[in-house]
HTML snippet that shows the backbone in 3Dmol.js (N, CA, C, O; Angstrom):
<script src="https://3Dmol.org/build/3Dmol-min.js"></script>
<div id="view" style="width:600px;height:400px;position:relative"></div>
<script>
const pdb = `
ATOM      1  N   HIS A   1      92.301  97.838  92.174  1.00  0.00           N
ATOM      2  CA  HIS A   1      92.847  98.184  93.525  1.00  0.00           C
ATOM      3  C   HIS A   1      91.951  99.245  94.026  1.00  0.00           C
ATOM      4  O   HIS A   1      91.051  99.743  93.350  1.00  0.00           O
ATOM      5  N   ASP A   2      92.214  99.543  95.143  1.00  0.00           N
ATOM      6  CA  ASP A   2      91.047 100.549  96.097  1.00  0.00           C
ATOM      7  C   ASP A   2      92.430 101.533  96.777  1.00  0.00           C
ATOM      8  O   ASP A   2      93.560 101.222  97.154  1.00  0.00           O
ATOM      9  N   GLU A   3      91.760 102.695  96.708  1.00  0.00           N
ATOM     10  CA  GLU A   3      92.461 103.554  97.607  1.00  0.00           C
ATOM     11  C   GLU A   3      91.888 104.409  98.399  1.00  0.00           C
ATOM     12  O   GLU A   3      90.868 104.965  97.990  1.00  0.00           O
ATOM     13  N   LEU A   4      92.322 104.670  99.508  1.00  0.00           N
ATOM     14  CA  LEU A   4      91.926 105.429 100.720  1.00  0.00           C
ATOM     15  C   LEU A   4      92.745 106.689 100.775  1.00  0.00           C
ATOM     16  O   LEU A   4      93.955 106.654 100.555  1.00  0.00           O
ATOM     17  N   VAL A   5      92.048 107.909 101.094  1.00  0.00           N
ATOM     18  CA  VAL A   5      93.091 109.134 101.288  1.00  0.00           C
ATOM     19  C   VAL A   5      92.584 109.611 102.653  1.00  0.00           C
ATOM     20  O   VAL A   5      91.399 109.782 102.941  1.00  0.00           O
ATOM     21  N   PHE A   6      93.757 109.825 103.545  1.00  0.00           N
ATOM     22  CA  PHE A   6      93.418 110.267 104.992  1.00  0.00           C
ATOM     23  C   PHE A   6      94.058 111.744 104.993  1.00  0.00           C
ATOM     24  O   PHE A   6      95.170 111.905 104.488  1.00  0.00           O
ATOM     25  N   ASP A   7      93.490 112.616 105.452  1.00  0.00           N
ATOM     26  CA  ASP A   7      94.320 113.910 105.723  1.00  0.00           C
ATOM     27  C   ASP A   7      94.500 114.126 107.207  1.00  0.00           C
ATOM     28  O   ASP A   7      93.642 114.534 107.990  1.00  0.00           O
ATOM     29  N   VAL A   8      95.735 113.793 107.472  1.00  0.00           N
ATOM     30  CA  VAL A   8      96.165 114.024 108.715  1.00  0.00           C
ATOM     31  C   VAL A   8      97.349 115.011 108.901  1.00  0.00           C
ATOM     32  O   VAL A   8      97.933 115.525 107.947  1.00  0.00           O
ATOM     33  N   LEU A   9      97.635 115.219 110.106  1.00  0.00           N
ATOM     34  CA  LEU A   9      98.592 116.264 110.548  1.00  0.00           C
ATOM     35  C   LEU A   9      99.961 115.190 110.534  1.00  0.00           C
ATOM     36  O   LEU A   9     100.016 114.032 110.949  1.00  0.00           O
ATOM     37  N   LYS A  10     100.937 115.955 109.955  1.00  0.00           N
ATOM     38  CA  LYS A  10     102.221 115.141 109.933  1.00  0.00           C
ATOM     39  C   LYS A  10     102.883 114.488 111.248  1.00  0.00           C
ATOM     40  O   LYS A  10     103.482 113.418 111.350  1.00  0.00           O
ATOM     41  N   THR A  11     102.598 115.437 112.200  1.00  0.00           N
ATOM     42  CA  THR A  11     102.754 114.986 113.728  1.00  0.00           C
ATOM     43  C   THR A  11     102.188 113.766 114.236  1.00  0.00           C
ATOM     44  O   THR A  11     102.657 113.078 115.142  1.00  0.00           O
ATOM     45  N   GLU A  12     100.930 113.513 113.443  1.00  0.00           N
ATOM     46  CA  GLU A  12     100.269 112.303 113.718  1.00  0.00           C
ATOM     47  C   GLU A  12     100.345 111.095 113.028  1.00  0.00           C
ATOM     48  O   GLU A  12      99.687 110.103 113.340  1.00  0.00           O
ATOM     49  N   LEU A  13     101.200 111.157 112.018  1.00  0.00           N
ATOM     50  CA  LEU A  13     101.459 110.326 110.885  1.00  0.00           C
ATOM     51  C   LEU A  13     101.968 109.022 111.368  1.00  0.00           C
ATOM     52  O   LEU A  13     101.391 107.980 111.057  1.00  0.00           O
ATOM     53  N   ASP A  14     103.117 109.037 112.182  1.00  0.00           N
ATOM     54  CA  ASP A  14     103.696 107.849 112.750  1.00  0.00           C
ATOM     55  C   ASP A  14     102.815 106.962 113.716  1.00  0.00           C
ATOM     56  O   ASP A  14     102.946 105.757 113.934  1.00  0.00           O
ATOM     57  N   ALA A  15     101.936 107.794 114.215  1.00  0.00           N
ATOM     58  CA  ALA A  15     101.004 107.132 115.352  1.00  0.00           C
ATOM     59  C   ALA A  15      99.765 106.465 114.266  1.00  0.00           C
ATOM     60  O   ALA A  15      99.295 105.346 114.472  1.00  0.00           O
ATOM     61  N   LEU A  16      99.491 107.014 113.532  1.00  0.00           N
ATOM     62  CA  LEU A  16      98.179 106.540 112.724  1.00  0.00           C
ATOM     63  C   LEU A  16      98.292 105.456 111.531  1.00  0.00           C
ATOM     64  O   LEU A  16      97.384 104.849 110.964  1.00  0.00           O
ATOM     65  N   THR A  17      99.531 105.407 111.350  1.00  0.00           N
ATOM     66  CA  THR A  17     100.043 104.593 110.031  1.00  0.00           C
ATOM     67  C   THR A  17      99.825 103.024 110.549  1.00  0.00           C
ATOM     68  O   THR A  17      99.095 102.297 109.876  1.00  0.00           O
ATOM     69  N   PRO A  18     100.357 102.597 111.548  1.00  0.00           N
ATOM     70  CA  PRO A  18     100.192 101.336 112.133  1.00  0.00           C
ATOM     71  C   PRO A  18      98.627 101.057 112.453  1.00  0.00           C
ATOM     72  O   PRO A  18      98.130  99.935 112.351  1.00  0.00           O
ATOM     73  N   LEU A  19      97.962 102.130 112.824  1.00  0.00           N
ATOM     74  CA  LEU A  19      96.616 101.783 113.502  1.00  0.00           C
ATOM     75  C   LEU A  19      95.656 101.388 111.891  1.00  0.00           C
ATOM     76  O   LEU A  19      94.866 100.448 111.805  1.00  0.00           O
ATOM     77  N   ILE A  20      95.943 102.237 110.895  1.00  0.00           N
ATOM     78  CA  ILE A  20      95.321 102.382 109.678  1.00  0.00           C
ATOM     79  C   ILE A  20      95.407 100.879 109.016  1.00  0.00           C
ATOM     80  O   ILE A  20      94.470 100.156 108.676  1.00  0.00           O
ATOM     81  N   ARG A  21      96.771 100.641 108.942  1.00  0.00           N
ATOM     82  CA  ARG A  21      97.286  99.224 108.317  1.00  0.00           C
ATOM     83  C   ARG A  21      96.578  98.185 109.085  1.00  0.00           C
ATOM     84  O   ARG A  21      95.858  97.437 108.423  1.00  0.00           O
ATOM     85  N   ASN A  22      96.645  98.004 110.310  1.00  0.00           N
ATOM     86  CA  ASN A  22      95.890  96.929 111.035  1.00  0.00           C
ATOM     87  C   ASN A  22      94.439  96.946 110.909  1.00  0.00           C
ATOM     88  O   ASN A  22      93.832  95.876 110.870  1.00  0.00           O
ATOM     89  N   GLU A  23      93.776  98.147 110.836  1.00  0.00           N
ATOM     90  CA  GLU A  23      92.260  97.755 110.729  1.00  0.00           C
ATOM     91  C   GLU A  23      92.140  97.496 109.315  1.00  0.00           C
ATOM     92  O   GLU A  23      91.317  96.610 109.086  1.00  0.00           O
ATOM     93  N   MET A  24      92.720  98.005 108.248  1.00  0.00           N
ATOM     94  CA  MET A  24      92.559  97.589 106.725  1.00  0.00           C
ATOM     95  C   MET A  24      92.942  96.142 106.504  1.00  0.00           C
ATOM     96  O   MET A  24      92.274  95.461 105.726  1.00  0.00           O
ATOM     97  N   GLU A  25      94.125  95.564 107.235  1.00  0.00           N
ATOM     98  CA  GLU A  25      94.465  94.113 106.891  1.00  0.00           C
ATOM     99  C   GLU A  25      93.554  93.259 107.829  1.00  0.00           C
ATOM    100  O   GLU A  25      93.405  92.095 107.458  1.00  0.00           O
ATOM    101  N   SER A  26      93.109  93.520 108.636  1.00  0.00           N
ATOM    102  CA  SER A  26      92.282  92.702 109.566  1.00  0.00           C
ATOM    103  C   SER A  26      90.606  92.920 109.635  1.00  0.00           C
ATOM    104  O   SER A  26      89.859  92.503 110.521  1.00  0.00           O
ATOM    105  N   ALA A  27      90.290  93.594 108.597  1.00  0.00           N
ATOM    106  CA  ALA A  27      88.775  94.104 108.335  1.00  0.00           C
ATOM    107  C   ALA A  27      88.020  92.773 108.063  1.00  0.00           C
ATOM    108  O   ALA A  27      86.932  92.610 108.615  1.00  0.00           O
ATOM    109  N   HIS A  28      88.445  91.964 107.380  1.00  0.00           N
ATOM    110  CA  HIS A  28      87.682  90.404 106.798  1.00  0.00           C
ATOM    111  C   HIS A  28      88.720  89.647 106.866  1.00  0.00           C
ATOM    112  O   HIS A  28      89.855  90.017 106.566  1.00  0.00           O
ATOM    113  N   GLN A  29      88.335  88.250 107.364  1.00  0.00           N
ATOM    114  CA  GLN A  29      89.146  87.160 107.280  1.00  0.00           C
ATOM    115  C   GLN A  29      89.193  86.618 105.735  1.00  0.00           C
ATOM    116  O   GLN A  29      88.152  86.221 105.211  1.00  0.00           O
ATOM    117  N   LEU A  30      90.305  86.614 105.098  1.00  0.00           N
ATOM    118  CA  LEU A  30      90.548  86.094 103.699  1.00  0.00           C
ATOM    119  C   LEU A  30      91.381  84.988 103.839  1.00  0.00           C
ATOM    120  O   LEU A  30      92.065  84.783 104.842  1.00  0.00           O
ATOM    121  N   SER A  31      91.335  84.188 102.741  1.00  0.00           N
ATOM    122  CA  SER A  31      92.148  82.877 102.767  1.00  0.00           C
ATOM    123  C   SER A  31      93.765  83.048 102.099  1.00  0.00           C
ATOM    124  O   SER A  31      94.586  82.152 101.902  1.00  0.00           O
ATOM    125  N   VAL A  32      93.905  84.662 101.809  1.00  0.00           N
ATOM    126  CA  VAL A  32      95.015  84.812 101.442  1.00  0.00           C
ATOM    127  C   VAL A  32      95.352  86.170 102.100  1.00  0.00           C
ATOM    128  O   VAL A  32      94.422  86.964 102.242  1.00  0.00           O
ATOM    129  N   PRO A  33      96.775  86.566 102.578  1.00  0.00           N
ATOM    130  CA  PRO A  33      96.979  88.052 103.198  1.00  0.00           C
ATOM    131  C   PRO A  33      96.468  88.969 102.556  1.00  0.00           C
ATOM    132  O   PRO A  33      96.348  88.905 101.332  1.00  0.00           O
ATOM    133  N   LEU A  34      96.112  89.894 103.200  1.00  0.00           N
ATOM    134  CA  LEU A  34      95.889  91.263 102.452  1.00  0.00           C
ATOM    135  C   LEU A  34      97.072  92.292 102.933  1.00  0.00           C
ATOM    136  O   LEU A  34      97.207  92.604 104.116  1.00  0.00           O
ATOM    137  N   VAL A  35      97.778  92.705 102.048  1.00  0.00           N
ATOM    138  CA  VAL A  35      98.793  93.491 102.049  1.00  0.00           C
ATOM    139  C   VAL A  35      98.329  95.005 101.684  1.00  0.00           C
ATOM    140  O   VAL A  35      97.731  95.283 100.644  1.00  0.00           O
ATOM    141  N   VAL A  36      98.687  95.937 102.680  1.00  0.00           N
ATOM    142  CA  VAL A  36      98.343  97.192 102.463  1.00  0.00           C
ATOM    143  C   VAL A  36      99.614  98.150 102.458  1.00  0.00           C
ATOM    144  O   VAL A  36     100.479  98.170 103.334  1.00  0.00           O
ATOM    145  N   ASP A  37      99.580  98.794 101.527  1.00  0.00           N
ATOM    146  CA  ASP A  37     100.881  99.713 101.142  1.00  0.00           C
ATOM    147  C   ASP A  37     100.471 101.198 101.643  1.00  0.00           C
ATOM    148  O   ASP A  37      99.400 101.688 101.287  1.00  0.00           O
ATOM    149  N   ILE A  38     101.353 101.875 102.469  1.00  0.00           N
ATOM    150  CA  ILE A  38     100.782 103.207 102.851  1.00  0.00           C
ATOM    151  C   ILE A  38     101.914 104.159 102.489  1.00  0.00           C
ATOM    152  O   ILE A  38     103.084 103.805 102.639  1.00  0.00           O
ATOM    153  N   SER A  39     101.610 105.283 102.046  1.00  0.00           N
ATOM    154  CA  SER A  39     102.669 106.302 101.661  1.00  0.00           C
ATOM    155  C   SER A  39     101.999 107.500 101.750  1.00  0.00           C
ATOM    156  O   SER A  39     100.769 107.546 101.734  1.00  0.00           O
ATOM    157  N   SER A  40     102.938 108.804 101.874  1.00  0.00           N
ATOM    158  CA  SER A  40     102.455 109.990 102.363  1.00  0.00           C
ATOM    159  C   SER A  40     103.068 110.991 101.499  1.00  0.00           C
ATOM    160  O   SER A  40     104.126 110.751 100.918  1.00  0.00           O
ATOM    161  N   GLY A  41     102.370 112.253 101.370  1.00  0.00           N
ATOM    162  CA  GLY A  41     102.931 113.296 100.731  1.00  0.00           C
ATOM    163  C   GLY A  41     102.177 114.421 101.089  1.00  0.00           C
ATOM    164  O   GLY A  41     101.276 114.289 101.919  1.00  0.00           O
ATOM    165  N   ASN A  42     102.465 115.720 100.482  1.00  0.00           N
ATOM    166  CA  ASN A  42     101.915 116.850 100.804  1.00  0.00           C
ATOM    167  C   ASN A  42     100.477 116.968  99.815  1.00  0.00           C
ATOM    168  O   ASN A  42      99.546 117.742 100.037  1.00  0.00           O
ATOM    169  N   ASN A  43     100.565 116.003  98.695  1.00  0.00           N
ATOM    170  CA  ASN A  43      99.470 116.077  97.586  1.00  0.00           C
ATOM    171  C   ASN A  43      99.494 114.578  97.138  1.00  0.00           C
ATOM    172  O   ASN A  43     100.286 113.730  97.549  1.00  0.00           O
ATOM    173  N   TRP A  44      98.413 114.380  96.156  1.00  0.00           N
ATOM    174  CA  TRP A  44      98.343 112.864  95.795  1.00  0.00           C
ATOM    175  C   TRP A  44      99.715 112.514  94.933  1.00  0.00           C
ATOM    176  O   TRP A  44     100.303 111.445  95.092  1.00  0.00           O
ATOM    177  N   LEU A  45     100.083 113.357  94.161  1.00  0.00           N
ATOM    178  CA  LEU A  45     101.329 113.139  93.253  1.00  0.00           C
ATOM    179  C   LEU A  45     102.602 112.637  94.288  1.00  0.00           C
ATOM    180  O   LEU A  45     103.217 111.580  94.149  1.00  0.00           O
ATOM    181  N   GLU A  46     102.822 113.565  95.262  1.00  0.00           N
ATOM    182  CA  GLU A  46     103.784 113.184  96.164  1.00  0.00           C
ATOM    183  C   GLU A  46     103.673 111.878  96.866  1.00  0.00           C
ATOM    184  O   GLU A  46     104.715 111.297  97.168  1.00  0.00           O
ATOM    185  N   ALA A  47     102.570 111.379  97.145  1.00  0.00           N
ATOM    186  CA  ALA A  47     102.349 110.404  97.827  1.00  0.00           C
ATOM    187  C   ALA A  47     102.413 108.944  96.909  1.00  0.00           C
ATOM    188  O   ALA A  47     102.374 107.795  97.350  1.00  0.00           O
ATOM    189  N   HIS A  48     102.523 109.390  95.503  1.00  0.00           N
ATOM    190  CA  HIS A  48     102.668 108.222  94.640  1.00  0.00           C
ATOM    191  C   HIS A  48     104.023 108.187  94.049  1.00  0.00           C
ATOM    192  O   HIS A  48     104.342 107.273  93.289  1.00  0.00           O
TER     193      HIS A  48
END
`;
const viewer = $3Dmol.createViewer("view");
viewer.addModel(pdb, "pdb");
viewer.setStyle({}, {cartoon: {color: "spectrum"}});
viewer.zoomTo();
viewer.render();
</script>
């Protein structure tokens, strides 16, 4: 699995989440769907 970490303001999280998901899921055409899970937290542990 791969993991990306974005450091964003809480006030921008709702706007950025769909943009990030769309870019990641449509980055390359695959024969199977690419599902992106997004979570957030104040640190890595809270996000998981």
